Backbone as CSV, one residue per row, in Angstrom:
resi,resn,N_x,N_y,N_z,CA_x,CA_y,CA_z,C_x,C_y,C_z
1,MET,-60.435,-110.018,-134.667,-59.232,-109.217,-134.535,-59.319,-108.425,-133.227
2,LEU,-58.225,-108.392,-132.507,-58.154,-107.655,-131.247,-57.538,-106.285,-131.507
3,TRP,-58.187,-105.238,-131.043,-57.699,-103.876,-131.250,-57.005,-103.401,-129.983
4,LEU,-55.671,-103.539,-129.958,-54.911,-103.143,-128.771,-54.999,-101.649,-128.505
5,SER,-55.250,-100.851,-129.530,-55.380,-99.404,-129.300,-56.559,-99.109,-128.379
6,ILE,-57.651,-99.857,-128.520,-58.807,-99.671,-127.636,-58.450,-100.101,-126.218
7,VAL,-57.750,-101.226,-126.108,-57.321,-101.719,-124.797,-56.430,-100.688,-124.117
8,ILE,-55.474,-100.147,-124.853,-54.538,-99.172,-124.275,-55.262,-97.898,-123.878
9,ASP,-56.178,-97.428,-124.718,-56.938,-96.224,-124.383,-57.762,-96.445,-123.118
10,ASN,-58.434,-97.587,-123.021,-59.219,-97.884,-121.829,-58.332,-98.043,-120.600
11,ALA,-57.174,-98.645,-120.781,-56.241,-98.802,-119.655,-55.784,-97.440,-119.151
12,CYS,-55.471,-96.536,-120.072,-55.050,-95.190,-119.663,-56.145,-94.501,-118.856
13,THR,-57.386,-94.666,-119.279,-58.514,-94.079,-118.558,-58.611,-94.653,-117.150
14,GLN,-58.469,-95.979,-117.028,-58.537,-96.631,-115.721,-57.387,-96.180,-114.813
15,ILE,-56.201,-96.091,-115.373,-55.032,-95.664,-114.589,-55.224,-94.228,-114.111
16,TRP,-55.664,-93.364,-115.002,-55.884,-91.954,-114.650,-56.917,-91.834,-113.528
17,ALA,-57.997,-92.611,-113.642,-59.039,-92.577,-112.608,-58.494,-93.088,-111.275
18,ALA,-57.679,-94.128,-111.323,-57.089,-94.664,-110.091,-56.184,-93.623,-109.440
19,TRP,-55.361,-92.974,-110.245,-54.485,-91.924,-109.700,-55.317,-90.796,-109.103
20,GLY,-56.410,-90.450,-109.778,-57.280,-89.376,-109.297,-57.886,-89.677,-107.938
21,SER,-58.075,-90.951,-107.650,-58.632,-91.325,-106.351,-57.543,-91.593,-105.320
22,GLY,-56.291,-91.307,-105.694,-55.179,-91.463,-104.764,-54.573,-92.855,-104.713
23,ALA,-54.995,-93.736,-105.600,-54.474,-95.109,-105.605,-53.073,-95.157,-106.209
24,HIS,-52.317,-96.117,-105.758,-50.998,-96.391,-106.321,-51.147,-97.619,-107.217
25,VAL,-51.053,-97.420,-108.519,-51.278,-98.491,-109.487,-50.003,-99.329,-109.610
26,THR,-50.139,-100.638,-109.404,-48.971,-101.522,-109.442,-49.050,-102.587,-110.518
27,SER,-50.226,-102.773,-111.118,-50.375,-103.794,-112.154,-51.606,-103.489,-112.996
28,LEU,-51.713,-104.231,-114.090,-52.843,-104.057,-114.989,-53.418,-105.436,-115.295
29,ARG,-54.656,-105.664,-114.860,-55.331,-106.931,-115.146,-56.030,-106.814,-116.492
30,VAL,-55.813,-107.819,-117.341,-56.406,-107.837,-118.675,-56.979,-109.216,-118.946
31,SER,-57.827,-109.304,-119.949,-58.373,-110.601,-120.328,-57.250,-111.477,-120.879
32,PRO,-57.417,-112.791,-120.833,-56.404,-113.680,-121.409,-56.143,-113.398,-122.892
33,ALA,-57.163,-112.971,-123.633,-56.969,-112.655,-125.055,-56.007,-111.485,-125.236
34,VAL,-56.147,-110.474,-124.384,-55.241,-109.320,-124.447,-53.842,-109.743,-124.026
35,TYR,-53.746,-110.506,-122.960,-52.441,-110.986,-122.491,-51.741,-111.750,-123.610
36,ASP,-52.466,-112.651,-124.266,-51.880,-113.439,-125.352,-51.460,-112.563,-126.529
37,ALA,-52.242,-111.528,-126.840,-51.897,-110.633,-127.945,-50.630,-109.849,-127.637
38,VAL,-50.500,-109.371,-126.406,-49.288,-108.645,-126.018,-48.090,-109.610,-126.006
39,ALA,-48.296,-110.820,-125.519,-47.219,-111.818,-125.500,-46.755,-112.135,-126.921
40,ALA,-47.683,-112.236,-127.861,-47.316,-112.510,-129.253,-46.534,-111.340,-129.851
41,ALA,-46.923,-110.125,-129.493,-46.227,-108.940,-130.005,-44.849,-108.781,-129.383
42,ARG,-44.658,-109.344,-128.218,-43.383,-109.214,-127.495,-42.770,-110.591,-127.232
43,SER,-42.758,-111.401,-128.257,-42.294,-112.779,-128.107,-40.850,-112.862,-127.640
44,GLY,-40.017,-111.908,-128.020,-38.623,-111.904,-127.568,-38.511,-111.721,-126.068
45,GLU,-39.314,-110.838,-125.524,-39.307,-110.614,-124.078,-39.812,-111.851,-123.339
46,VAL,-40.847,-112.463,-123.881,-41.394,-113.674,-123.277,-40.346,-114.781,-123.301
47,ALA,-39.646,-114.921,-124.425,-38.618,-115.961,-124.564,-37.481,-115.764,-123.557
48,ARG,-37.209,-114.513,-123.189,-36.144,-114.225,-122.211,-36.671,-114.234,-120.779
49,ASP,-37.919,-114.641,-120.599,-38.575,-114.704,-119.284,-38.690,-113.352,-118.599
50,TYR,-38.781,-112.280,-119.392,-39.038,-110.964,-118.825,-40.515,-110.872,-118.472
51,PRO,-40.862,-110.097,-117.463,-42.285,-109.929,-117.159,-42.969,-109.190,-118.306
52,LEU,-44.168,-109.593,-118.608,-44.927,-108.952,-119.671,-45.524,-107.657,-119.125
53,MET,-45.231,-106.546,-119.795,-45.628,-105.227,-119.303,-46.382,-104.473,-120.401
54,LEU,-47.257,-103.576,-119.956,-47.955,-102.654,-120.845,-48.122,-101.350,-120.086
55,LEU,-47.758,-100.244,-120.713,-47.824,-98.923,-120.083,-46.990,-98.872,-118.796
56,GLY,-45.913,-99.618,-118.777,-45.028,-99.614,-117.619,-45.528,-100.417,-116.437
57,LEU,-46.600,-101.180,-116.626,-47.181,-101.974,-115.544,-47.166,-103.453,-115.913
58,PRO,-46.899,-104.323,-114.939,-46.966,-105.754,-115.216,-48.394,-106.153,-115.587
59,LEU,-48.496,-107.021,-116.596,-49.804,-107.524,-117.010,-50.138,-108.793,-116.244
60,ILE,-51.393,-108.901,-115.862,-51.904,-110.091,-115.206,-53.114,-110.556,-115.999
61,ALA,-53.065,-111.788,-116.501,-54.210,-112.349,-117.222,-55.296,-112.706,-116.211
62,ASP,-56.498,-112.208,-116.450,-57.612,-112.439,-115.534,-58.863,-112.736,-116.365
63,PRO,-59.370,-113.971,-116.315,-60.531,-114.317,-117.131,-61.807,-113.554,-116.750
64,ARG,-61.805,-112.884,-115.607,-62.989,-112.105,-115.198,-63.040,-110.731,-115.862
65,VAL,-61.942,-110.330,-116.535,-61.874,-109.008,-117.158,-62.303,-109.124,-118.621
66,ALA,-63.224,-108.253,-119.039,-63.659,-108.225,-120.434,-62.497,-107.802,-121.325
67,THR,-62.505,-108.247,-122.551,-61.378,-108.011,-123.457,-61.006,-106.537,-123.570
68,TYR,-61.965,-105.666,-123.655,-61.666,-104.247,-123.845,-61.799,-103.417,-122.584
69,GLU,-61.838,-104.044,-121.443,-61.991,-103.324,-120.181,-60.904,-103.707,-119.192
70,PRO,-59.656,-103.285,-119.416,-58.612,-103.595,-118.440,-58.887,-102.929,-117.106
71,VAL,-58.307,-103.476,-116.068,-58.524,-102.970,-114.723,-57.172,-102.633,-114.092
72,ALA,-57.004,-101.388,-113.682,-55.775,-100.981,-112.998,-55.860,-101.443,-111.571
73,GLY,-54.775,-102.038,-111.106,-54.787,-102.536,-109.731,-53.637,-102.044,-108.937
């Protein structure tokens, strides 16, 4: 089972740290498992070809990212 609450909490931490260092966050890289879980939860948006977003940022599936360690980019 994938716990999206952990993913979201970790993403918030990464985003906050990026902002603290003066970075402009434009996307969120996540593992393919997280991307698929968000896509399943938002199947209507996917069906309408809307970009998949989390926390107001476009999601990018990246196999180099651990499931519970999203990376703000």
